[in-house]
BAZAMAR-894827 format. One line per 3 residues: number of its first residue (from 0); for each residue x, y, z of N, C-alpha, C. Coordinates in Angstrom, 2 decimals. Example, Ala and Ser with C-alpha at 12.3 -4.5 7.8 and 13.67 -1.06 7.14 Angstrom:
BEGIN
0) 13.19,-5.69,7.80,12.30,-4.50,7.80,13.20,-3.30,7.80 | 12.85,-2.25,7.08,13.67,-1.06,7.14,12.90,0.03,7.87 .
***
This chain:
BEGIN
0) 12.22,28.21,7.13,11.62,27.08,6.45,10.13,27.06,6.77 | 9.33,26.85,5.77,7.88,26.88,5.92,7.34,25.45,6.03 | 7.19,24.99,7.28,6.74,23.62,7.51,5.31,23.39,7.05 .
3) 4.48,24.43,7.10,3.11,24.28,6.60,3.12,23.98,5.10 | 3.99,24.66,4.37,4.10,24.43,2.93,4.70,23.06,2.63 | 5.69,22.65,3.41,6.26,21.31,3.25,5.17,20.27,3.48 .
6) 4.39,20.44,4.52,3.31,19.51,4.83,2.25,19.52,3.72 | 1.97,20.69,3.17,1.01,20.81,2.08,1.44,19.96,0.87 | 2.71,19.99,0.54,3.22,19.23,-0.61,3.35,17.75,-0.29 .
9) 3.97,17.42,0.81,4.21,16.00,1.12,2.95,15.28,1.55 | 1.92,16.04,1.91,0.65,15.42,2.31,-0.20,14.95,1.15 | 0.24,15.21,-0.07,-0.50,14.80,-1.25,0.45,14.22,-2.29 .
12) 0.23,12.97,-2.65,1.08,12.33,-3.66,1.01,13.08,-4.99 | -0.18,13.54,-5.34,-0.34,14.23,-6.62,0.44,15.55,-6.61 | 0.31,16.34,-5.56,1.05,17.60,-5.49,2.55,17.35,-5.59 .
15) 3.02,16.40,-4.81,4.45,16.09,-4.79,4.93,15.61,-6.16 | 4.19,14.72,-6.78,4.58,14.19,-8.09,4.56,15.27,-9.17 | 3.54,16.12,-9.17,3.50,17.21,-10.15,4.68,18.15,-9.97 .
18) 4.95,18.52,-8.75,6.04,19.46,-8.49,7.39,18.86,-8.88 | 7.63,17.61,-8.53,8.91,16.99,-8.89,9.03,16.78,-10.40 | 7.94,16.50,-11.07,7.98,16.35,-12.52,8.28,17.69,-13.18 .
21) 7.63,18.75,-12.72,7.89,20.07,-13.29,9.28,20.58,-12.93 | 9.89,20.00,-11.92,11.26,20.36,-11.57,12.24,19.89,-12.65 | 11.82,18.89,-13.41,12.68,18.33,-14.46,12.45,18.97,-15.82 .
24) 11.19,19.30,-16.13,10.91,19.92,-17.42,9.52,20.54,-17.44 | 9.34,21.50,-18.33,8.05,22.17,-18.50,7.09,21.22,-19.21 | 5.83,21.25,-18.80,4.83,20.37,-19.41,3.46,21.02,-19.41 .
27) 2.59,20.48,-20.26,1.19,20.89,-20.28,0.42,19.99,-19.32 | -0.79,20.40,-18.92,-1.60,19.52,-18.07,-1.86,18.15,-18.72 | -2.09,18.14,-20.02,-2.33,16.86,-20.71,-1.09,15.97,-20.64 .
30) 0.08,16.56,-20.86,1.32,15.78,-20.77,1.52,15.24,-19.36 | 1.25,16.08,-18.37,1.37,15.63,-16.97,0.40,14.49,-16.69 | -0.82,14.63,-17.16,-1.84,13.61,-16.94,-1.40,12.26,-17.52 .
33) -0.92,12.29,-18.74,-0.49,11.04,-19.40,0.76,10.47,-18.74 | 1.73,11.33,-18.46,3.01,10.89,-17.89,2.82,10.29,-16.51 | 2.01,10.94,-15.68,1.82,10.49,-14.30,0.65,9.54,-14.12 .
36) -0.12,9.36,-15.21,-1.31,8.48,-15.16,-2.29,8.95,-14.08 | -2.58,10.26,-14.14,-3.52,10.90,-13.23,-4.58,11.59,-14.08 | -5.83,11.50,-13.67,-6.92,12.10,-14.44,-6.68,13.59,-14.62 .
39) -7.01,14.10,-15.79,-6.75,15.49,-16.15,-7.41,16.47,-15.18 | -8.57,16.14,-14.65,-9.23,17.06,-13.71,-8.43,17.19,-12.42 | -7.82,16.10,-11.97,-6.98,16.15,-10.77,-5.71,16.96,-11.04 .
42) -5.16,16.81,-12.23,-3.97,17.59,-12.60,-4.31,19.08,-12.63 | -5.40,19.43,-13.28,-5.80,20.83,-13.38,-6.06,21.45,-12.01 | -6.77,20.73,-11.17,-7.08,21.21,-9.82,-5.78,21.42,-9.03 .
45) -4.86,20.48,-9.14,-3.60,20.56,-8.41,-2.72,21.68,-8.94 | -2.71,21.89,-10.24,-1.94,23.00,-10.81,-2.45,24.34,-10.29 | -3.75,24.46,-10.13,-4.32,25.69,-9.58,-3.83,25.89,-8.14 .
48) -3.87,24.81,-7.34,-3.38,24.89,-5.96,-1.91,25.31,-5.91 | -1.10,24.68,-6.75,0.34,24.98,-6.76,0.62,26.38,-7.28 | -0.18,26.84,-8.23,-0.04,28.20,-8.74,-0.41,29.22,-7.67 .
51) -1.48,28.96,-6.94,-1.92,29.85,-5.87,-0.87,29.97,-4.76 | -0.10,28.92,-4.55,0.97,28.93,-3.54,2.29,29.44,-4.13 | 2.26,29.84,-5.40,3.43,30.37,-6.12,4.56,29.36,-6.25 .
54) 4.20,28.08,-6.37,5.20,27.02,-6.52,5.39,26.65,-7.99 | 4.36,26.89,-8.80,4.46,26.70,-10.25,3.87,27.94,-10.91 | 4.20,28.11,-12.19,3.62,29.23,-12.93,3.27,28.77,-14.34 .
57) 2.25,29.41,-14.87,1.84,29.16,-16.24,2.69,30.06,-17.13 | 3.31,29.48,-18.13,4.20,30.22,-19.02,3.50,30.82,-20.22 | 2.25,30.42,-20.44,1.56,30.81,-21.66,0.41,31.78,-21.41 .
60) 0.44,32.46,-20.30,-0.52,33.52,-20.02,-1.97,33.09,-20.07 | -2.73,33.80,-20.86,-4.18,33.61,-20.88,-4.68,32.62,-21.92 | -3.78,31.87,-22.51,-4.20,30.84,-23.48,-5.15,29.86,-22.81 .
63) -6.07,29.32,-23.59,-7.00,28.34,-23.03,-6.58,26.91,-23.34 | -5.70,26.73,-24.31,-5.21,25.40,-24.67,-3.69,25.42,-24.75 | -3.12,24.25,-24.55,-1.67,24.08,-24.63,-0.92,25.03,-23.70 .
66) -1.40,25.11,-22.46,-0.72,25.92,-21.45,0.49,25.13,-20.94 | 1.60,25.79,-20.87,2.80,25.17,-20.34,3.05,25.69,-18.93 | 3.43,24.77,-18.04,3.71,25.11,-16.66,5.16,24.76,-16.33 .
69) 5.72,25.55,-15.43,7.06,25.26,-14.92,7.09,25.53,-13.42 | 8.09,25.00,-12.79,8.27,25.22,-11.36,8.90,26.61,-11.18 | 8.57,27.25,-10.07,9.15,28.56,-9.76,10.40,28.38,-8.89 .
72) 11.08,29.48,-8.68,12.23,29.47,-7.79,11.81,29.03,-6.38 | 10.66,29.52,-5.94,10.12,29.14,-4.62,9.83,27.64,-4.57 | 9.30,27.09,-5.68,9.03,25.65,-5.75,10.30,24.82,-5.69 .
75) 11.35,25.27,-6.40,12.63,24.56,-6.37,13.24,24.59,-4.97 | 13.15,25.75,-4.32,13.67,25.88,-2.96,12.92,24.96,-2.00 | 11.60,24.90,-2.17,10.80,24.02,-1.32,11.20,22.56,-1.50 .
78) 11.41,22.14,-2.74,11.82,20.76,-2.99,13.19,20.48,-2.36 | 14.10,21.44,-2.42,15.41,21.27,-1.76,15.23,21.11,-0.25 | 14.34,21.93,0.33,14.07,21.81,1.77,13.48,20.46,2.12 .
81) 12.55,19.99,1.30,11.94,18.67,1.53,13.02,17.60,1.46 | 13.88,17.69,0.45,14.96,16.72,0.29,15.89,16.73,1.50 | 16.26,17.92,1.95,17.19,18.05,3.09,16.56,17.54,4.38 .
84) 15.31,17.86,4.61,14.68,17.54,5.88,14.12,16.12,5.96 | 13.68,15.59,4.84,13.03,14.27,4.88,13.86,13.19,4.21 | 14.96,13.59,3.60,15.83,12.67,2.87,15.07,11.98,1.73 .
87) 14.09,12.68,1.16,13.34,12.20,0.01,14.07,12.64,-1.24 | 14.47,11.69,-2.07,15.22,12.02,-3.29,14.27,12.62,-4.32 | 14.50,13.87,-4.68,13.62,14.56,-5.63,14.22,14.66,-7.02 .
90) 15.38,14.09,-7.23,16.04,14.21,-8.53,15.56,13.18,-9.50 .
***
């Protein structure tokens, strides 16, 4: 279990909310921004962080608009670990 990665996610409400939202369905940054009521720049910055940690992936490659993101297998496993260790309901 990677406690540094757990701390990275749980230490930021935005990271945690984006990851749990993408655990339910694929979305674009604009959809995430509207759904979570978070400024688009914060969503974009956080998606880059989560992508760099291989917790989410862009499904639309090199497109510049209407990029869809989804959670990775590693991201789902991390959320399960967070749920098991902290009793935080991620469903």
